[in-house]
gemmi code that builds the backbone of each chain (N, CA, C; Angstrom):
import gemmi

chains = {
    "A": [
        ("UNK", (53.906, -74.825, -17.776), (53.654, -73.434, -17.409), (52.369, -73.296, -16.605)),
        ("UNK", (51.449, -74.251, -16.819), (50.190, -74.194, -16.056), (50.445, -74.439, -14.570)),
        ("UNK", (51.630, -75.026, -14.287), (51.958, -75.267, -12.880), (52.091, -73.966, -12.098)),
        ("UNK", (52.483, -72.891, -12.808), (52.628, -71.598, -12.134), (51.305, -71.182, -11.500)),
        ("UNK", (50.228, -71.360, -12.278), (48.907, -70.990, -11.755), (48.548, -71.832, -10.535)),
        ("UNK", (48.824, -73.123, -10.620), (48.514, -74.003, -9.487), (49.307, -73.585, -8.260)),
        ("UNK", (50.607, -73.265, -8.472), (51.443, -72.852, -7.339), (50.934, -71.556, -6.727)),
        ("UNK", (50.538, -70.603, -7.595), (50.010, -69.326, -7.091), (48.742, -69.545, -6.272)),
        ("UNK", (47.827, -70.385, -6.809), (46.579, -70.629, -6.090), (46.848, -71.311, -4.755)),
        ("UNK", (47.792, -72.260, -4.756), (48.140, -72.952, -3.505), (48.713, -71.974, -2.488)),
        ("UNK", (49.594, -71.077, -2.956), (50.170, -70.076, -2.053), (49.084, -69.190, -1.449)),
        ("UNK", (48.140, -68.769, -2.304), (47.047, -67.923, -1.819), (46.231, -68.655, -0.752)),
        ("UNK", (45.926, -69.942, -1.014), (45.150, -70.726, -0.047), (45.907, -70.821, 1.276)),
        ("UNK", (47.234, -71.074, 1.180), (48.022, -71.203, 2.409), (48.039, -69.891, 3.186)),
        ("UNK", (48.223, -68.765, 2.460), (48.269, -67.462, 3.140), (46.924, -67.146, 3.792)),
        ("UNK", (45.822, -67.423, 3.069), (44.501, -67.116, 3.622), (44.196, -67.988, 4.833)),
        ("UNK", (44.588, -69.271, 4.756), (44.334, -70.159, 5.892), (45.116, -69.694, 7.113)),
        ("UNK", (46.373, -69.253, 6.892), (47.162, -68.738, 8.016), (46.497, -67.508, 8.615)),
        ("UNK", (45.998, -66.620, 7.736), (45.320, -65.415, 8.235), (44.076, -65.796, 9.026)),
        ("UNK", (43.339, -66.818, 8.550), (42.124, -67.234, 9.253), (42.454, -67.742, 10.647)),
        ("UNK", (43.613, -68.391, 10.806), (44.001, -68.862, 12.133), (44.469, -67.689, 12.991)),
        ("UNK", (45.157, -66.719, 12.366), (45.753, -65.627, 13.143), (44.711, -64.642, 13.657)),
        ("UNK", (43.581, -64.494, 12.928), (42.527, -63.586, 13.400), (41.781, -64.265, 14.539)),
        ("UNK", (41.623, -63.561, 15.691), (41.101, -64.255, 16.867), (39.598, -64.116, 17.052)),
        ("UNK", (39.023, -62.960, 16.685), (37.602, -62.748, 16.932), (36.765, -63.576, 15.943)),
        ("UNK", (35.813, -64.411, 16.417), (35.063, -65.290, 15.502), (34.310, -64.547, 14.407)),
        ("UNK", (33.723, -63.377, 14.731), (32.957, -62.665, 13.699), (33.869, -62.202, 12.572)),
        ("UNK", (35.098, -61.746, 12.923), (36.034, -61.332, 11.883), (36.615, -62.547, 11.168)),
        ("UNK", (36.743, -63.659, 11.935), (37.242, -64.884, 11.321), (36.312, -65.360, 10.202)),
        ("UNK", (35.005, -65.150, 10.374), (34.051, -65.592, 9.360), (34.345, -64.921, 8.020)),
        ("UNK", (34.733, -63.650, 8.065), (35.066, -62.939, 6.821), (36.272, -63.574, 6.134)),
        ("UNK", (37.330, -63.844, 6.923), (38.525, -64.450, 6.334), (38.198, -65.844, 5.804)),
        ("UNK", (37.305, -66.567, 6.517), (36.919, -67.905, 6.062), (36.208, -67.838, 4.718)),
        ("UNK", (35.391, -66.801, 4.511), (34.711, -66.730, 3.226), (35.715, -66.433, 2.111)),
        ("UNK", (36.753, -65.636, 2.407), (37.802, -65.423, 1.401), (38.569, -66.723, 1.154)),
        ("UNK", (38.737, -67.519, 2.229), (39.399, -68.823, 2.058), (38.586, -69.713, 1.113)),
        ("UNK", (37.237, -69.675, 1.265), (36.389, -70.439, 0.354), (36.576, -69.990, -1.084)),
        ("UNK", (36.714, -68.685, -1.268), (36.894, -68.164, -2.627), (38.224, -68.620, -3.219)),
        ("UNK", (39.303, -68.569, -2.417), (40.602, -68.987, -2.956), (40.612, -70.491, -3.245)),
        ("UNK", (39.901, -71.271, -2.405), (39.810, -72.708, -2.685), (39.058, -72.954, -3.992)),
        ("UNK", (38.020, -72.142, -4.244), (37.309, -72.234, -5.521), (38.260, -72.017, -6.685)),
        ("UNK", (39.128, -70.984, -6.536), (40.121, -70.729, -7.585), (41.039, -71.931, -7.770)),
        ("UNK", (41.487, -72.497, -6.638), (42.424, -73.635, -6.712), (41.784, -74.805, -7.453)),
        ("UNK", (40.515, -75.105, -7.113), (39.851, -76.239, -7.769), (39.645, -75.975, -9.248)),
        ("UNK", (39.331, -74.718, -9.596), (39.152, -74.410, -11.019), (40.478, -74.563, -11.771)),
        ("UNK", (41.567, -74.125, -11.149), (42.875, -74.248, -11.788), (43.249, -75.717, -11.952)),
        ("UNK", (42.797, -76.546, -10.999), (43.058, -77.985, -11.091), (42.052, -78.694, -11.994)),
        ("UNK", (41.283, -77.922, -12.779), (40.322, -78.451, -13.755), (39.204, -79.249, -13.097)),
        ("UNK", (38.701, -78.778, -11.954), (37.575, -79.455, -11.317), (36.492, -78.428, -10.989)),
        ("UNK", (35.784, -77.914, -11.996), (34.805, -76.842, -11.720), (33.609, -77.313, -10.908)),
        ("UNK", (33.291, -78.625, -10.966), (32.152, -79.105, -10.183), (32.460, -79.041, -8.687)),
        ("UNK", (33.679, -79.466, -8.337), (34.102, -79.345, -6.939), (34.147, -77.881, -6.535)),
        ("UNK", (34.590, -77.025, -7.465), (34.679, -75.593, -7.170), (33.294, -75.026, -6.862)),
        ("UNK", (32.282, -75.497, -7.618), (30.923, -74.997, -7.381), (30.433, -75.360, -5.981)),
        ("UNK", (30.640, -76.627, -5.586), (30.141, -77.011, -4.258), (30.955, -76.335, -3.162)),
        ("UNK", (32.260, -76.176, -3.391), (33.098, -75.466, -2.412), (32.625, -74.021, -2.253)),
        ("UNK", (32.228, -73.446, -3.372), (31.748, -72.061, -3.350), (30.510, -71.937, -2.474)),
        ("UNK", (29.559, -72.873, -2.684), (28.310, -72.790, -1.921), (28.570, -73.009, -0.440)),
        ("UNK", (29.387, -74.007, -0.114), (29.607, -74.347, 1.289), (30.580, -73.361, 1.935)),
        ("UNK", (31.748, -73.162, 1.299), (32.819, -72.438, 1.961), (32.615, -70.942, 2.030)),
        ("UNK", (32.050, -70.340, 0.970), (31.995, -68.884, 0.982), (30.629, -68.359, 1.396)),
        ("UNK", (29.616, -69.226, 1.477), (28.297, -68.722, 1.864), (27.809, -69.345, 3.171)),
        ("UNK", (27.782, -70.687, 3.229), (27.116, -71.338, 4.365), (27.923, -71.242, 5.657)),
        ("UNK", (29.226, -71.576, 5.580), (30.030, -71.612, 6.811), (30.098, -70.250, 7.514)),
        ("UNK", (30.417, -69.146, 6.818), (30.446, -67.851, 7.512), (29.093, -67.469, 8.089)),
        ("UNK", (28.016, -67.801, 7.350), (26.677, -67.465, 7.847), (26.389, -68.221, 9.149)),
        ("UNK", (26.723, -69.521, 9.162), (26.497, -70.317, 10.380), (27.296, -69.755, 11.544)),
        ("UNK", (28.585, -69.410, 11.291), (29.422, -68.872, 12.362), (28.844, -67.573, 12.893)),
        ("UNK", (28.448, -66.684, 11.965), (27.922, -65.387, 12.401), (26.655, -65.565, 13.225)),
        ("UNK", (25.761, -66.470, 12.760), (24.504, -66.671, 13.489), (24.751, -67.230, 14.874)),
        ("UNK", (25.689, -68.202, 14.982), (25.913, -68.787, 16.310), (26.627, -67.804, 17.237)),
        ("UNK", (27.552, -66.993, 16.691), (28.202, -65.961, 17.523), (27.166, -64.999, 18.066)),
        ("UNK", (26.226, -64.614, 17.189), (25.184, -63.673, 17.596), (24.323, -64.248, 18.712)),
        ("UNK", (23.948, -65.540, 18.540), (23.090, -66.178, 19.538), (23.829, -66.315, 20.868)),
        ("UNK", (25.109, -66.718, 20.811), (25.873, -66.896, 22.055), (26.024, -65.566, 22.785)),
        ("UNK", (26.295, -64.477, 22.015), (26.450, -63.161, 22.652), (25.165, -62.738, 23.321)),
        ("UNK", (24.032, -62.950, 22.620), (22.752, -62.526, 23.176), (22.467, -63.301, 24.454)),
        ("UNK", (22.791, -64.605, 24.438), (22.523, -65.422, 25.627), (23.362, -64.942, 26.812)),
        ("UNK", (24.658, -64.628, 26.558), (25.496, -64.194, 27.685), (25.029, -62.835, 28.199)),
        ("UNK", (24.550, -61.967, 27.281), (23.993, -60.684, 27.719), (22.788, -60.904, 28.629)),
        ("UNK", (21.915, -61.846, 28.213), (20.729, -62.143, 29.021), (21.123, -62.650, 30.399)),
        ("UNK", (22.169, -63.501, 30.442), (22.612, -64.050, 31.730), (23.092, -62.941, 32.654)),
        ("UNK", (23.898, -62.016, 32.090), (24.410, -60.909, 32.909), (23.255, -60.089, 33.461)),
        ("UNK", (22.270, -59.845, 32.566), (21.128, -59.036, 32.990), (20.348, -59.748, 34.105)),
        ("UNK", (20.156, -61.066, 33.960), (19.401, -61.819, 34.960), (20.135, -61.807, 36.299)),
        ("UNK", (21.494, -61.947, 36.260), (22.259, -61.932, 37.515), (22.136, -60.573, 38.199)),
        ("UNK", (22.176, -59.496, 37.374), (22.056, -58.158, 37.948), (20.707, -57.989, 38.643)),
        ("UNK", (19.653, -58.464, 37.955), (18.318, -58.327, 38.531), (18.195, -59.128, 39.816)),
        ("UNK", (18.811, -60.316, 39.845), (18.751, -61.144, 41.048), (19.458, -60.446, 42.213)),
        ("UNK", (20.627, -59.809, 41.890), (21.357, -59.082, 42.947), (20.524, -57.927, 43.489)),
        ("UNK", (19.909, -57.181, 42.532), (19.113, -56.036, 42.968), (17.914, -56.480, 43.793)),
        ("UNK", (17.334, -57.631, 43.407), (16.202, -58.139, 44.154), (16.612, -58.622, 45.541)),
        ("UNK", (17.864, -59.129, 45.674), (18.316, -59.684, 46.945), (18.616, -58.602, 47.966)),
        ("UNK", (19.172, -57.471, 47.493), (19.566, -56.430, 48.460), (18.393, -55.601, 48.933)),
    ],
    "B": [
        ("UNK", (50.690, -71.733, -21.830), (50.126, -70.647, -21.021), (49.950, -69.416, -21.900)),
        ("UNK", (48.688, -69.074, -22.185), (48.450, -67.954, -23.086), (48.249, -66.659, -22.314)),
        ("UNK", (47.928, -65.592, -23.059), (47.845, -64.262, -22.438), (46.726, -64.192, -21.401)),
        ("UNK", (45.620, -64.928, -21.653), (44.497, -64.876, -20.700), (44.919, -65.451, -19.354)),
        ("UNK", (45.669, -66.558, -19.418), (46.094, -67.178, -18.157), (47.097, -66.290, -17.431)),
        ("UNK", (47.977, -65.608, -18.198), (48.918, -64.671, -17.556), (48.148, -63.565, -16.860)),
        ("UNK", (47.115, -63.043, -17.572), (46.303, -61.988, -16.963), (45.616, -62.490, -15.700)),
        ("UNK", (45.129, -63.750, -15.747), (44.476, -64.318, -14.568), (45.457, -64.426, -13.410)),
        ("UNK", (46.697, -64.868, -13.704), (47.695, -65.011, -12.632), (48.037, -63.659, -12.028)),
        ("UNK", (48.203, -62.644, -12.888), (48.535, -61.304, -12.386), (47.414, -60.769, -11.516)),
        ("UNK", (46.163, -60.936, -11.996), (45.015, -60.434, -11.232), (44.884, -61.179, -9.907)),
        ("UNK", (45.223, -62.479, -9.940), (45.132, -63.297, -8.723), (46.075, -62.765, -7.645)),
        ("UNK", (47.320, -62.503, -8.039), (48.311, -62.077, -7.041), (48.123, -60.614, -6.671)),
        ("UNK", (48.030, -59.748, -7.700), (47.968, -58.302, -7.431), (46.628, -57.900, -6.843)),
        ("UNK", (45.562, -58.696, -7.092), (44.260, -58.337, -6.569), (43.964, -58.983, -5.235)),
        ("UNK", (44.149, -60.305, -5.172), (43.729, -61.016, -3.959), (44.713, -60.843, -2.809)),
        ("UNK", (45.980, -60.531, -3.113), (46.923, -60.277, -2.025), (46.499, -59.108, -1.142)),
        ("UNK", (46.303, -57.908, -1.731), (45.818, -56.772, -0.925), (44.471, -57.045, -0.269)),
        ("UNK", (43.580, -57.768, -0.982), (42.271, -58.099, -0.398), (42.464, -58.907, 0.880)),
        ("UNK", (43.380, -59.875, 0.813), (43.639, -60.712, 1.992), (44.158, -59.862, 3.152)),
        ("UNK", (45.057, -58.917, 2.838), (45.607, -58.046, 3.877), (44.497, -57.203, 4.514)),
        ("UNK", (43.617, -56.640, 3.680), (42.563, -55.768, 4.210), (41.522, -56.559, 4.978)),
        ("UNK", (41.286, -57.830, 4.570), (40.297, -58.631, 5.296), (40.821, -59.006, 6.678)),
        ("UNK", (42.142, -59.201, 6.787), (42.696, -59.677, 8.055), (43.014, -58.547, 9.023)),
        ("UNK", (43.093, -57.284, 8.567), (43.466, -56.184, 9.460), (42.506, -55.017, 9.277)),
        ("UNK", (42.538, -54.093, 10.227), (41.818, -52.847, 10.065), (40.416, -52.875, 10.640)),
        ("UNK", (39.673, -51.752, 10.486), (38.299, -51.680, 11.021), (37.364, -52.629, 10.292)),
        ("UNK", (36.251, -52.943, 10.968), (35.358, -53.998, 10.467), (34.719, -53.637, 9.127)),
        ("UNK", (34.357, -52.359, 8.950), (33.696, -51.986, 7.688), (34.620, -52.188, 6.505)),
        ("UNK", (35.933, -51.885, 6.724), (36.889, -52.096, 5.638), (37.039, -53.579, 5.336)),
        ("UNK", (36.964, -54.401, 6.391), (37.082, -55.851, 6.162), (35.941, -56.367, 5.301)),
        ("UNK", (34.707, -55.932, 5.619), (33.566, -56.402, 4.827), (33.685, -55.902, 3.390)),
        ("UNK", (34.115, -54.638, 3.219), (34.284, -54.097, 1.869), (35.351, -54.882, 1.116)),
        ("UNK", (36.427, -55.271, 1.818), (37.492, -56.044, 1.171), (36.981, -57.412, 0.756)),
        ("UNK", (36.133, -58.017, 1.601), (35.574, -59.319, 1.224), (34.712, -59.184, -0.029)),
        ("UNK", (33.948, -58.083, -0.101), (33.113, -57.843, -1.277), (33.976, -57.693, -2.526)),
        ("UNK", (35.059, -56.909, -2.406), (35.973, -56.753, -3.546), (36.605, -58.097, -3.909)),
        ("UNK", (36.853, -58.944, -2.901), (37.427, -60.261, -3.157), (36.528, -61.108, -4.037)),
        ("UNK", (35.198, -61.105, -3.768), (34.298, -61.888, -4.621), (34.328, -61.368, -6.054)),
        ("UNK", (34.374, -60.029, -6.203), (34.436, -59.452, -7.553), (35.690, -59.919, -8.290)),
        ("UNK", (36.854, -59.856, -7.581), (38.113, -60.221, -8.232), (38.133, -61.706, -8.587)),
        ("UNK", (37.619, -62.556, -7.679), (37.600, -63.989, -7.969), (36.730, -64.270, -9.186)),
        ("UNK", (35.596, -63.559, -9.288), (34.721, -63.738, -10.451), (35.462, -63.369, -11.738)),
        ("UNK", (36.193, -62.262, -11.719), (36.925, -61.843, -12.918), (38.022, -62.851, -13.270)),
        ("UNK", (38.742, -63.343, -12.235), (39.793, -64.336, -12.491), (39.188, -65.604, -13.096)),
        ("UNK", (38.008, -66.004, -12.594), (37.367, -67.210, -13.128), (36.973, -67.014, -14.596)),
        ("UNK", (36.499, -65.812, -14.929), (36.169, -65.535, -16.340), (37.408, -65.663, -17.223)),
        ("UNK", (38.534, -65.074, -16.735), (39.778, -65.143, -17.505), (40.257, -66.578, -17.646)),
        ("UNK", (40.106, -67.370, -16.560), (40.544, -68.766, -16.609), (39.708, -69.553, -17.625)),
        ("UNK", (38.367, -69.313, -17.617), (37.503, -70.028, -18.553), (37.941, -69.750, -19.993)),
        ("UNK", (38.282, -68.470, -20.255), (38.732, -68.127, -21.603), (40.112, -68.740, -21.876)),
        ("UNK", (41.008, -68.699, -20.871), (42.370, -69.169, -21.081), (42.449, -70.672, -21.311)),
        ("UNK", (41.589, -71.441, -20.590), (41.574, -72.885, -20.786), (40.714, -73.298, -21.973)),
        ("UNK", (40.034, -72.300, -22.618), (39.115, -72.574, -23.728), (38.026, -73.550, -23.312)),
        ("UNK", (37.490, -73.374, -22.092), (36.401, -74.220, -21.613), (35.227, -73.306, -21.217)),
        ("UNK", (34.285, -73.057, -22.142), (33.167, -72.141, -21.848), (32.331, -72.535, -20.625)),
        ("UNK", (32.129, -73.849, -20.324), (31.305, -74.164, -19.145), (31.875, -73.617, -17.833)),
        ("UNK", (33.188, -73.348, -17.774), (33.762, -72.812, -16.533), (33.159, -71.455, -16.173)),
        ("UNK", (32.528, -70.810, -17.168), (31.923, -69.504, -16.898), (30.821, -69.602, -15.855)),
        ("UNK", (30.202, -70.797, -15.736), (29.107, -70.962, -14.774), (29.565, -70.694, -13.346)),
        ("UNK", (30.795, -71.126, -13.026), (31.311, -70.875, -11.673), (31.371, -69.370, -11.415)),
        ("UNK", (31.841, -68.624, -12.444), (31.921, -67.167, -12.287), (30.537, -66.568, -12.090)),
        ("UNK", (29.544, -67.136, -12.809), (28.172, -66.625, -12.661), (27.683, -66.829, -11.232)),
        ("UNK", (27.967, -68.013, -10.668), (27.533, -68.287, -9.295), (28.230, -67.341, -8.316)),
        ("UNK", (29.533, -67.081, -8.533), (30.242, -66.134, -7.645), (29.609, -64.755, -7.741)),
        ("UNK", (29.303, -64.334, -8.978), (28.725, -63.001, -9.156), (27.391, -62.887, -8.439)),
        ("UNK", (26.625, -64.002, -8.393), (25.329, -63.952, -7.711), (25.479, -64.028, -6.199)),
        ("UNK", (26.397, -64.901, -5.733), (26.509, -65.135, -4.282), (27.240, -64.000, -3.567)),
        ("UNK", (28.185, -63.336, -4.250), (28.997, -62.326, -3.580), (28.204, -61.197, -2.944)),
        ("UNK", (27.376, -60.476, -3.717), (26.603, -59.386, -3.110), (25.640, -59.874, -2.035)),
        ("UNK", (25.061, -61.093, -2.235), (24.154, -61.638, -1.216), (24.894, -61.807, 0.105)),
        ("UNK", (26.121, -62.350, 0.020), (26.915, -62.520, 1.234), (27.214, -61.189, 1.902)),
        ("UNK", (27.552, -60.180, 1.084), (27.854, -58.863, 1.668), (26.627, -58.266, 2.343)),
        ("UNK", (25.443, -58.482, 1.737), (24.210, -57.987, 2.372), (23.998, -58.664, 3.721)),
        ("UNK", (24.272, -59.991, 3.766), (24.120, -60.718, 5.037), (25.076, -60.160, 6.087)),
        ("UNK", (26.338, -59.906, 5.686), (27.317, -59.355, 6.632), (26.894, -57.973, 7.104)),
        ("UNK", (26.409, -57.142, 6.161), (25.994, -55.794, 6.545), (24.842, -55.853, 7.536)),
        ("UNK", (23.966, -56.855, 7.382), (22.831, -56.981, 8.297), (23.272, -57.494, 9.664)),
        ("UNK", (24.144, -58.526, 9.666), (24.496, -59.166, 10.939), (25.579, -58.405, 11.697)),
        ("UNK", (26.506, -57.781, 10.962), (27.602, -57.063, 11.627), (27.345, -55.568, 11.704)),
        ("UNK", (26.176, -55.114, 11.205), (25.880, -53.689, 11.167), (26.057, -52.980, 12.494)),
        ("UNK", (25.502, -53.523, 13.616), (25.658, -52.835, 14.900), (27.114, -52.661, 15.320)),
        ("UNK", (27.973, -53.597, 14.898), (29.374, -53.534, 15.336), (30.181, -52.504, 14.565)),
        ("UNK", (29.819, -52.292, 13.284), (30.691, -51.429, 12.482), (30.092, -50.038, 12.297)),
        ("UNK", (29.183, -49.640, 13.212), (28.542, -48.346, 13.056), (29.500, -47.178, 13.100)),
        ("UNK", (30.545, -47.262, 13.943), (31.432, -46.106, 14.126), (32.614, -46.101, 13.160)),
        ("UNK", (32.786, -47.181, 12.368), (33.953, -47.253, 11.484), (33.855, -46.191, 10.386)),
        ("UNK", (35.017, -45.736, 9.878), (34.989, -44.745, 8.796), (34.351, -45.309, 7.541)),
        ("UNK", (33.627, -44.454, 6.801), (32.951, -44.880, 5.581), (33.974, -45.116, 4.468)),
        ("UNK", (33.595, -45.988, 3.525), (34.442, -46.202, 2.355), (34.274, -45.034, 1.397)),
        ("UNK", (35.381, -44.624, 0.785), (35.299, -43.555, -0.195), (34.688, -44.055, -1.489)),
        ("UNK", (34.482, -43.155, -2.446), (33.915, -43.581, -3.734), (34.899, -44.379, -4.578)),
        ("UNK", (36.154, -44.466, -4.122), (37.180, -45.140, -4.930), (36.887, -46.623, -5.099)),
        ("UNK", (36.349, -47.268, -4.030), (36.104, -48.708, -4.113), (35.095, -49.017, -5.202)),
        ("UNK", (34.018, -48.190, -5.255), (32.987, -48.428, -6.264), (33.557, -48.198, -7.659)),
        ("UNK", (34.336, -47.106, -7.811), (34.927, -46.802, -9.114), (35.867, -47.917, -9.544)),
        ("UNK", (36.652, -48.441, -8.562), (37.564, -49.545, -8.886), (36.793, -50.755, -9.375)),
        ("UNK", (35.662, -51.066, -8.708), (34.886, -52.245, -9.100), (34.397, -52.112, -10.532)),
        ("UNK", (33.828, -50.936, -10.858), (33.285, -50.755, -12.207), (34.412, -50.810, -13.236)),
        ("UNK", (35.546, -50.138, -12.933), (36.656, -50.104, -13.888), (37.247, -51.487, -14.111)),
        ("UNK", (37.455, -52.241, -13.011), (38.049, -53.572, -13.150), (37.130, -54.486, -13.941)),
        ("UNK", (35.812, -54.417, -13.654), (34.874, -55.252, -14.406), (34.923, -54.922, -15.883)),
        ("UNK", (34.904, -53.606, -16.200), (34.938, -53.213, -17.603), (36.245, -53.647, -18.255)),
        ("UNK", (37.367, -53.498, -17.525), (38.676, -53.811, -18.109), (38.818, -55.287, -18.408)),
        ("UNK", (38.088, -56.158, -17.676), (38.200, -57.591, -17.937), (37.113, -58.069, -18.885)),
        ("UNK", (35.869, -57.616, -18.672), (34.750, -58.179, -19.433), (34.772, -57.704, -20.888)),
        ("UNK", (35.146, -56.433, -21.129), (35.090, -55.930, -22.499), (36.077, -56.638, -23.432)),
        ("UNK", (37.373, -56.827, -23.045), (38.250, -57.620, -23.924), (37.759, -59.041, -24.141)),
        ("UNK", (37.169, -59.640, -23.085), (36.628, -60.993, -23.239), (35.500, -60.989, -24.271)),
        ("UNK", (34.642, -59.959, -24.218), (33.538, -59.868, -25.174), (34.073, -59.720, -26.596)),
        ("UNK", (35.115, -58.887, -26.748), (35.690, -58.688, -28.085), (36.264, -60.001, -28.603)),
        ("UNK", (36.949, -60.770, -27.725), (37.546, -62.031, -28.153), (36.472, -63.082, -28.418)),
        ("UNK", (35.324, -62.944, -27.749), (34.291, -63.971, -27.839), (33.560, -63.913, -29.177)),
        ("UNK", (33.277, -62.684, -29.653), (32.472, -62.565, -30.853), (31.005, -62.750, -30.526)),
        ("UNK", (30.105, -62.420, -31.466), (28.670, -62.506, -31.170), (28.228, -63.938, -30.945)),
        ("UNK", (27.185, -64.078, -30.119), (26.678, -65.417, -29.817), (26.070, -65.459, -28.435)),
        ("UNK", (25.710, -66.655, -27.996), (25.070, -66.809, -26.683), (26.044, -66.504, -25.555)),
        ("UNK", (27.308, -66.928, -25.734), (28.263, -66.717, -24.640), (28.570, -65.236, -24.443)),
        ("UNK", (28.425, -64.454, -25.528), (28.606, -63.005, -25.378), (27.511, -62.441, -24.468)),
        ("UNK", (26.269, -62.913, -24.687), (25.164, -62.459, -23.836), (25.433, -62.844, -22.386)),
        ("UNK", (25.937, -64.066, -22.193), (26.228, -64.533, -20.831), (27.291, -63.653, -20.168)),
        ("UNK", (28.358, -63.345, -20.940), (29.422, -62.489, -20.394), (28.885, -61.132, -19.990)),
        ("UNK", (28.064, -60.542, -20.886), (27.513, -59.220, -20.587), (26.612, -59.293, -19.359)),
        ("UNK", (25.855, -60.403, -19.255), (24.976, -60.577, -18.091), (25.793, -60.634, -16.803)),
        ("UNK", (26.898, -61.412, -16.843), (27.743, -61.514, -15.644), (28.317, -60.149, -15.282)),
        ("UNK", (28.775, -59.404, -16.301), (29.309, -58.070, -16.030), (28.268, -57.159, -15.407)),
        ("UNK", (27.025, -57.228, -15.940), (25.960, -56.384, -15.393), (25.648, -56.777, -13.953)),
        ("UNK", (25.608, -58.103, -13.677), (25.341, -58.558, -12.307), (26.441, -58.078, -11.372)),
        ("UNK", (27.708, -58.152, -11.847), (28.834, -57.719, -11.007), (28.714, -56.254, -10.641)),
        ("UNK", (28.493, -55.400, -11.653), (28.426, -53.966, -11.379), (27.220, -53.645, -10.507)),
        ("UNK", (26.058, -54.203, -10.872), (24.849, -53.917, -10.095), (24.965, -54.412, -8.662)),
        ("UNK", (25.465, -55.638, -8.496), (25.604, -56.191, -7.154), (26.572, -55.384, -6.321)),
        ("UNK", (27.648, -54.877, -6.963), (28.622, -54.092, -6.200), (28.027, -52.766, -5.753)),
        ("UNK", (27.253, -52.139, -6.624), (26.619, -50.870, -6.245), (25.667, -51.099, -5.065)),
        ("UNK", (24.848, -52.164, -5.177), (23.879, -52.455, -4.112), (24.583, -52.727, -2.787)),
        ("UNK", (25.638, -53.574, -2.840), (26.264, -53.966, -1.568), (27.048, -52.804, -0.967)),
        ("UNK", (27.638, -51.928, -1.799), (28.349, -50.802, -1.182), (27.364, -49.813, -0.573)),
        ("UNK", (26.155, -49.707, -1.170), (25.140, -48.867, -0.537), (24.698, -49.465, 0.796)),
        ("UNK", (24.542, -50.800, 0.820), (24.133, -51.449, 2.072), (25.199, -51.258, 3.142)),
        ("UNK", (26.488, -51.323, 2.720), (27.584, -51.122, 3.680), (27.585, -49.706, 4.212)),
        ("UNK", (27.348, -48.730, 3.329), (27.365, -47.338, 3.763), (26.186, -47.040, 4.676)),
        ("UNK", (25.057, -47.792, 4.467), (23.875, -47.497, 5.259), (23.819, -48.230, 6.576)),
        ("UNK", (24.813, -49.106, 6.867), (24.774, -49.891, 8.105), (25.091, -48.984, 9.292)),
        ("UNK", (24.078, -48.719, 10.108), (24.250, -47.860, 11.279), (24.058, -48.694, 12.543)),
        ("UNK", (24.581, -48.234, 13.663), (24.309, -48.945, 14.910), (22.837, -48.865, 15.255)),
        ("UNK", (22.275, -49.998, 15.670), (20.853, -50.015, 15.985), (20.650, -49.946, 17.492)),
        ("UNK", (19.808, -49.031, 17.927), (19.585, -48.869, 19.367), (18.568, -49.882, 19.862)),
        ("UNK", (17.527, -50.167, 19.025), (16.413, -50.982, 19.502), (16.759, -52.461, 19.504)),
        ("UNK", (17.905, -52.839, 18.923), (18.176, -54.253, 18.721), (18.426, -54.987, 20.035)),
        ("UNK", (18.965, -54.293, 21.029), (19.331, -54.978, 22.265), (18.117, -55.440, 23.056)),
        ("UNK", (17.001, -54.748, 22.851), (15.837, -55.079, 23.666), (15.043, -56.217, 23.066)),
        ("UNK", (15.327, -56.613, 21.813), (14.501, -57.585, 21.114), (14.617, -58.987, 21.652)),
    ],
}
model = gemmi.Model(1)
for chain_id, residues in chains.items():
    chain = gemmi.Chain(chain_id)
    for i, (resn, *xyz) in enumerate(residues, 1):
        res = gemmi.Residue()
        res.name, res.seqid = resn, gemmi.SeqId(i, " ")
        for name, pos in zip(("N", "CA", "C"), xyz):
            atom = gemmi.Atom()
            atom.name, atom.element = name, gemmi.Element(name[0])
            atom.pos, atom.b_iso = gemmi.Position(*pos), 0.0
            res.add_atom(atom)
        chain.add_residue(res)
    model.add_chain(chain)
structure = gemmi.Structure()
structure.add_model(model)
structure.setup_entities()
């Protein structure tokens, strides 16, 4: 009967992973990825591995989304700066 | 498979399914709120699992989720705040749901646990869950678009 729980957790992980692929915007993807980390934590706990669940929790639901969000922010700011610099160069040229 | 595990399975499907749907669709503020509710539900499921498997150390995972969840929501509110400024605000229902769900799971667990150190731990986790949810929903409601941020 404990297999039911394992099957449910596996289904949840599969559904969340599919959703993470289907969402296209990286900032929104980070949110789905953190939910994926949470469902993986559940799966590991159901499989009687709480130590793995703890490390998955730290990495999957906290660190990875934070890294993605920070790099998206930096990339956006850089492209904004580039656009601004090109505009200024055009204005200076004319 | 005892009653605690059945409750955990029901909460897993009936709770995390809608959370997954809300995280993947809709305006950004609702997505962040859904992620916050997801951490709460996972924490409650972990508590039920620890009781159902009769393994008290599993409660530690739930404690870590309860601590990390609101912190993550605060980070999202800070980093995604400019983007979700125009999204509709969450009603008071989300906060009420969080408090009710926590009480509905933690109180029966406390009754089954009996007095002792683990009872204190359970109550502590419940208090962290409710307090963290109140804090993070306030942070979500207060996230406004920032005008000065672009010039920094």
